[in-house]
PAVO-632479 format. One line per 10 residues: number of its first residue (from 1); their letters; for each residue y, x, z of C-alpha. Coordinates in Angstrom, 2 decimals, padded with zeros to 5 digits. Layout:
NUM = a = Y/X/Z; ...
END
This chain:
1 = myayikgivd = 001.74/048.19/-003.42; -001.24/046.32/-002.16; -002.74/043.31/-003.91; -005.18/042.40/-001.30; -006.97/043.89/001.89; -010.50/043.04/002.39; -012.22/044.05/005.59; -013.48/042.91/009.04; -011.26/040.69/011.12; -010.76/042.71/014.35
11 = etsadraive = -008.11/040.86/016.22; -006.02/037.64/015.78; -002.95/036.44/017.84; -000.41/033.72/017.28; 001.25/035.21/014.29; -000.92/037.99/013.05; -004.19/039.44/012.46; -005.67/043.05/012.53; -008.10/043.69/009.63; -010.17/046.80/009.46
21 = aggvgyelfc = -010.81/048.18/005.93; -011.98/051.80/005.28; -011.49/052.77/008.78; -007.86/051.65/008.85; -006.66/048.70/010.82; -003.93/046.83/008.90; -001.70/044.65/010.88; -000.80/041.50/008.80; 001.56/038.66/009.88; 000.12/035.47/008.75
31 = stitlktlil = 000.75/031.69/008.69; -001.05/029.50/011.14; -002.94/027.99/008.23; -004.16/031.35/007.19; -005.04/032.46/010.77; -007.30/029.27/011.03; -009.54/030.66/008.20; -010.21/033.92/009.82; -013.27/034.52/012.05; -013.49/037.49/014.44
41 = geeaklythl = -015.94/040.15/013.48; -016.52/038.49/009.91; -015.17/039.87/006.47; -011.95/038.35/005.14; -009.99/038.91/002.04; -006.15/038.54/002.51; -003.80/038.72/-000.31; -000.81/040.66/000.71; 003.10/041.20/000.29; 004.76/044.22/001.75
51 = hlaegvqaly = 008.22/043.35/003.03; 010.94/046.20/003.22; 014.21/045.49/005.01; 016.57/047.66/006.69; 014.03/050.52/007.16; 011.39/048.26/008.54; 008.22/047.52/006.68; 005.98/044.57/007.38; 002.63/043.58/005.85; 002.06/039.88/005.25
61 = gfhdpeerdm = -001.41/038.44/004.58; -002.32/035.00/002.89; -005.74/033.23/002.51; -005.07/032.49/-001.24; -002.67/033.79/-003.91; -001.10/030.34/-004.13; 000.25/030.64/-000.43; 001.41/034.28/-001.24; 003.23/033.04/-004.35; 005.06/030.04/-002.45
71 = frkllnvsrv = 006.11/032.67/000.34; 007.76/034.84/-002.35; 009.56/031.74/-003.78; 010.90/031.03/-000.42; 012.03/034.56/000.17; 014.18/034.10/-003.22; 016.16/031.40/-001.37; 019.49/032.75/000.17; 019.06/033.13/004.02; 015.39/032.59/004.12
81 = gpklaisvls = 013.65/035.64/005.44; 009.90/036.26/005.93; 009.89/034.88/009.47; 011.26/031.53/008.33; 009.05/031.46/005.28; 006.02/032.07/007.30; 007.17/029.35/009.73; 007.31/026.96/006.68; 003.84/027.82/005.43; 002.42/027.47/009.07
91 = tmtpddvraa = 003.67/023.77/008.96; 003.30/022.79/005.28; 000.70/023.76/002.51; 002.18/025.04/-000.75; 001.56/021.61/-002.28; 003.63/019.88/000.56; 006.64/022.31/-000.14; 006.34/021.45/-003.87; 006.30/017.71/-002.98; 009.23/017.96/-000.83
101 = ivtdnpaafd = 011.15/019.87/-003.39; 010.06/017.58/-006.33; 010.95/014.38/-004.32; 014.34/016.00/-003.04; 013.23/015.35/000.50; 014.73/017.75/003.15; 013.25/015.47/005.78; 009.83/017.00/004.92; 010.86/020.26/006.53; 011.88/018.62/009.88
111 = rvvgmgrkta = 008.76/019.91/011.62; 009.36/023.48/010.58; 010.20/025.67/013.63; 013.73/027.43/013.00; 014.54/025.34/009.86; 017.72/023.16/010.00; 018.54/020.38/007.58; 021.18/022.57/005.84; 018.42/025.28/005.12; 016.09/022.77/003.97
121 = qrvilelqes = 018.54/021.33/001.44; 019.19/024.99/000.22; 015.45/025.46/-000.32; 015.16/022.28/-002.40; 018.41/023.15/-004.37; 017.51/026.73/-005.18; 013.89/026.18/-005.87; 014.04/022.70/-007.63; 014.41/024.03/-011.07; 011.51/026.49/-010.99
131 = irsesvgmap = 009.09/024.02/-009.25; 009.77/021.12/-011.50; 009.26/023.35/-014.56; 005.66/023.94/-013.22; 005.29/020.07/-013.70; 003.44/019.93/-010.36; 003.31/016.35/-009.23; 005.23/015.05/-012.14; 004.17/013.06/-015.14; 005.85/013.98/-018.52
141 = vkkdetkpsl = 008.53/011.64/-019.50; 009.44/011.26/-023.20; 013.12/011.88/-024.10; 013.34/008.32/-025.85; 012.00/006.65/-022.76; 014.22/003.91/-021.22; 012.65/003.78/-017.68; 014.24/005.91/-014.93; 012.85/009.47/-014.72; 009.94/009.96/-012.15
151 = pgmqteavaa = 011.78/012.55/-010.09; 014.73/010.17/-009.67; 012.27/007.46/-008.76; 010.50/009.80/-006.30; 013.68/010.64/-004.41; 014.40/006.90/-003.95; 010.87/006.10/-002.97; 010.82/008.79/-000.31; 014.17/007.52/001.03; 012.82/004.07/001.31
161 = ltslgydglt = 009.55/005.24/002.97; 011.37/007.26/005.56; 013.61/004.36/006.27; 010.53/002.39/007.05; 009.65/004.90/009.68; 007.31/007.36/007.77; 008.03/010.96/008.55; 009.38/012.94/005.54; 006.39/015.07/004.94; 004.01/012.08/004.82
171 = asravakikd = 006.34/010.25/002.55; 006.62/013.28/000.19; 002.91/013.87/000.14; 002.26/010.10/-000.73; 004.87/009.82/-003.43; 004.12/013.14/-005.11; 000.48/011.98/-005.53; 001.51/009.04/-007.97; 001.66/010.44/-011.53; 003.03/007.21/-013.17
181 = ansveelitk = 005.15/004.24/-012.14; 007.57/002.08/-014.07; 009.94/001.16/-011.20; 010.72/002.58/-007.71; 009.18/-000.55/-006.20; 005.85/000.17/-008.11; 006.04/003.88/-006.88; 006.56/002.67/-003.21; 003.70/000.27/-003.55; 001.33/002.78/-004.93
191 = alrsmvkg = 002.30/005.38/-002.39; 001.66/002.83/000.54; -001.67/002.14/-000.89; -002.47/005.77/-001.11; -001.42/006.24/002.53; -003.78/003.37/003.72; -006.58/004.82/001.63; -005.91/008.41/003.01
END
């Protein structure tokens, strides 16, 4: 119904903003990350999603189309509603969510308010195929290649890093950055180096 709303930021609170456009004040529920991009009294363009459920309608606003697309993907997961999807995107960027899914790492969602480990596992299970098909954070693997697949190595590398004391989100981010490795050990080494540099 609405692709985006462009107007003056009239008000912000912990979970929403009011944007005035054409004399109308639109209340948009937003992630913490989106809210941080808004400045009171200045113009903003928020990409929108209208959510209708049980006779209640709510408008959600996002600072870029990528965040909105990830919100919509999360809504497709069973038992994930808009409140939990916004909570995920308040803690993690869309790239963080992709990294957690590609590396099969439910621990990356541990800091998300309202999300337990079972729900995190469901998100990974239900979105893994679509996220992996986007080839984000993955190097292409030839069919005749004998070395282990990168997604499988990523899962093992994240498990190793979390056992070393790194939190799940940090481990997923570091491992997903590595585009090529011949072994789990090489992947872990490269991920550790990237964390030291970062």
